[in-house]
C-alpha positions, 0 to 999 in steps of 0.5 A, spaced: 452 500 501 452 494 506 457 492 511 460 486 507 460 489 501 465 493 504 469 488 507 470 485 500 472 491 497 477 491 504 480 484 502 481 486 495 484 492 495 489 488 500 490 482 496 491 486 490 497 490 493 499 483 496 501 480 488 504 487 487 512 485 491 513 479 485 511 484 481 516 489 482 521 484 483 520 481 477 521 488 473 528 489 477 530 483 474 529 486 467 533 492 470 529 497 472 531 500 478 526 503 484 528 511 481 524 508 476 519 503 477 516 508 483 515 514 478 511 510 473 507 505 479 504 513 482 503 516 475 499 510 471 496 509 478 493 516 478 492 516 470 487 511 471 483 514 477 481 519 473 479 514 468 476 511 471 472 518 474 471 520 466 467 515 465 462 515 472 458 521 473 457 521 479 464 522 480 464 529 476 465 534 482 468 539 485 474 537 489 475 543 492 468 542 496 471 536 501 476 536 506 483 535 500 488 538 504 487 532 509 485 527 504 492 531 499 496 530 506 494 522 506 496 521 499 503 523 501 505 521 507 501 514 507 500 513 498 506 516 496 511 515 502 509 508 503 510 506 495 517 510 495 520 505 501 516 500 499 520 499 493 527 500 496 526 495 500 524 490 495 530 492 491 534 490 498 531 484 500 527 478 498 519 479 496 516 475 501 521 477 508 518 485 505 511 483 506 513 479 512 515 486 514 510 490 510 505 486 515 506 489 522 501 495 518 496 491 522 497 491 529 501 499 528 494 501 526 490 497 531 495 501 536 494 508 533 486 507 533 487 505 540 491 512 542 486 516 538 480 514 542 484 512 548 482 506 550 484 498 551 485 493 545 479 489 545 481 481 547 479 480 539 484 486 537 489 482 542 488 476 540 490 478 533 497 482 535 499 476 539 497 471 533 501 477 528 507 477 533 507 470 534 507 468 526 512 474 524 517 471 529 515 464 527 515 465 518 522 470 519 524 463 522 530 467 527 533 462 529 535 460 523 536 466 519 542 469 518 542 476 520 548 478 517 546 476 510 540 481 511 541 488 508 540 492 515 536 498 510 532 493 507 529 492 513 529 499 516 525 501 510 521 495 510 518 497 517 518 504 515 513 502 511 509 498 514 508 505 519 506 509 513 501 503 510 498 504 518 497 512 517 494 511 510 488 506 514 487 509 519 486 516 517 482 514 512 478 511 517 479 518 519 476 524 514 470 524 513 468 527 506 462 528 502 465 527 496 465 520 491 469 515 494 473 515 487 475 522 487 477 522 494 482 517 491 484 521 486 485 527 490 490 522 494 494 520 488 494 527 484 497 531 491 502 525 491 505 526 485 509 533 485 511 530 491 514 523 488 517 527 482 521 532 487 524 525 489 524 521 482 523 526 476 519 523 471 523 523 465 525 516 466 519 516 461 524 518 454 529 515 457 531 507 454 527 502 454 521 508 457 515 505 454 516 498 457 516 502 463 510 505 461 507 498 461 510 496 468 507 502 470 501 501 468 500 494 472 503 496 478 500 502 478 494 498 477 494 492 482 498 498 487 494 504 486 488 504 483 484 497 486 488 498 494 486 506 493 479 506 491 477 500 494 479 503 501 476 509 501 470 505 499 470 499 504 474 503 511 470 509 512 464 503 512 468 498 517 473 502 521 481 502 521 482 497 526 477 492 522 480 494 515 488 493 519 485 485 521 482 484 513 488 488 511 492 481 513 490 477 507 496 481 504 501 476 507 498 469 503 496 472 497 503 475 497 507 468 499 502 464 495 505 470 489 511 470 490 512 462 490 507 461 483 511 467 479 518 467 482 518 460 484 520 463 491 519 457 496 515 457 502 
């Protein structure tokens, strides 16, 4: 697979994740909570990937012949925790501010790459970090924002989601696996489910509005787990974590535009 195709896949994965926050906010407005949305999203996203494997015979391999432990840990501490803390942040803050906080994964991932390789940021990376930080200050309108009205818990969880997301991006680029990308994704997501069910028991599916919750899970799992995880597992090993982090910045304009079009949030 060519480098440009890998770049396009990372952009698709990031754009899909950018759409997620507005739809989650709509689900919250319908009365669902993060304790319902999070397990529905993760469960349906995992099922999506296994269905894809079912129809892709080249992915029918023994998952235990690859680095399944490392992939599982990435699923737990990267994918699962990002979903948990980001969904909590969305209950506390508006989608645009949440995506700006999550957006800090760009410089965090570059920093991780520099620390791991014991190098200084490249000139282009340094410029990217400077633009991201300057853009963040402008985007949140620091001087005119009434910080007392904002949830500090939401801000904390938003920044924590950036850290866990950067962990996912960084280590996805570090793990060498001979398994098909779909199987890598399935291992990550499946390993995350038991951890998820400890925090949020799957009994929510048999409660009131269980059918509607499953439908929301299908949409959110597709956008937040299936598309990004598969796209990143294919693309990131080809281009590296640092470039993937910069390409991931497309999440911000996609998320803000989606918030404007879907829920009428002003830009």
